[in-house]
N, C-alpha and C positions, 0 to 999 in steps of 0.2 A: 691577484689573478684576475683580470678583469671578465665578465660574462656579459652575454648578451641580455638585454633586460626581458626578452621572451622566455629565457632558458628555464629549464624547470631543476628544482633540489630535491633530492631526497630527503626528508625527514626518518628520525629516530625508528618510527613506526612503519615504515615502508611506503607512506603515501608521498606523493607529489605533490608538491606547491609551488607557486610562482614566485619570483620577485618582488618584492613590494614597489620597485620602483616602476611597475607596470600599472597604467592608469586606466585600460580601456578593458572591462570584463568582456568575455566573449558572449555571455548571455544577460537578459535582464530578468529580472526574479520571477515573471511568468514564465519564462521560455527555462529558468532552472527547475521550477515545481514541476512543470509537462514533463522534463526530461527523467527527472526523479520518479515520478509516478509509473513513467515506463520501465525506468529501470528495475521498482519493485515491481512489476507485474512480468517482468523477464520478458520483455518484448525486446524485438533489436533496435538496437539505437542509431540513428542517423550518421554518418559522418560531418563532423564538422571542418569547414574550408573557410578561409579569408576570400571575398570579395569585395575589390573595390575598395580596400580599407576596412570593410566591415565584415562582422564574423555571418554566417549563414550557414543553414543546415541544406546540406545536398540530398539529393533525390535517394543516392546511393544507400541501400542499408548497410550496415557491417556492423561488426560488434567492437566500437571504438573503447576507450578508455576513458571510465565515467571521473575519472580522480577530479575533475573542476567540481563535481557534486561535493565532494567529501567534506570542504570547508562548513559548509552551510547543507546539512542534511534534513532540516525542521522546515517544513513550506510556511510558509505564511498567509494561504489563503487557499481556497477550492482550487482543486485541480481537476484534470478533465475527468470524465465519469468512467471507473473502473468497471470493467465485467467482472460479475461473481465467476469463480470457476467452480465447476460440479466433478464430481466423480460419477464413474457410471453404478449402476444400481447394483451390480453385482460386484463391486470392487471391495477387496479388504485388506485392510492395513493390520497386519498382525504384530507390528511394532508399537502400537498405541496401547497405551494404559488403560485408558478408559472410553468405553462407547459414546456414541454419538447422543448428547441429551436430548435430540428431537424424535430419535427414530432408535435408536438403541444399535444402530449398525457400528461396524469396525471403521469408520473414518472422521474426519476432521468436522467439528457441527457446523463450520463455514460451506463446507464442500457437500452438505447432503442432498442427495439427488431425491429423497423421499418427501423431506417436508423443504418447498421451495421459495413459496411466500414468506417474505419478511415479517407479515401481520399474523401469520399462522404460528411461526416460530416464537413471534412475542408472545402469541396466546398460552404457548405452552411453557414459557417462562413463569408468566402467572400465575396460569394453573397450578405448576409445581411449586410456585413461590420460591423463583429463584432468581438471582441478580441480572439485570441487563447487562453489567459492566463485564464483571469474571464467571458468570453462569452458574455460581455455588448458589445453595440456601440460606441466604440472609437478605431476601428481597426487601424488606420494609426499614432496614439498617441502613447507614452510609455504609458504601463499601471500603472494607478494610484494604484493599488491593488501590488505594490511590495512585499509587504509581506505575500500574500496570500499563502496558503499552496502548497507545492511543487507537482508534479506527485505522486501518488501512486505505479505506477506503474515501473518508472523509476528516479524517484526521480528527475527528469532535471539535468541529471548529462552528458548528450552528449551537448558537447561544440558545434557540427554542428546542434543539433535542438534546437529551441528557446524554453524559458520556456512555457509550455504550459499545458493546463486544461487536467485530467485526460481522459476526453470523446475522447480527439482527440490525445491519445500516440500511437506512431507508435511499440511501446516496446511491449504492452500488445497483450496476445494471444488470439486471435477469434477463437473458433471452426468451425472447417469447416462446421458441418452441419447447425451453424448460418448462416454463408456466403452463400450457397446452397440455404436455405428458402425464403432468400431476393433476389434471383434473378429474 
């Protein structure tokens, strides 16, 4: 059976892959990383369209199939700056087993609306002798959770910055109104 070189195949795990004969990649590495970051932030993706033989991102936003990202999920460099998400001050997540380590509220540490400043969060960790990577109490020892997921804001790629939990990432953008409301 002859197939068009641009035709997709279903693999056993349900992911689509393109024929190996296809040479041109629709995106370069930088575009792939930006789209991956947008996908992780659950932002709407832009539709992909060929134009004059080259792939481009159209202005029309739609929820496109991000299957082209599945082959290379690990970005190789800095991505566009992600905005930290916060919950409202009265938010309660009854499904969480542990309270926020920064304010003892029922929300994830990264979404804490009460302690917004990254430096304040790091000070709380130091004061309570907690690990900057896993947020547990073994601050002066190497973190036993070496395989814990990387920071989803900076991917732990800054050699000057130790590996850290996403809740204390200095790269994540914090909206000004959040900083002002916590002063």
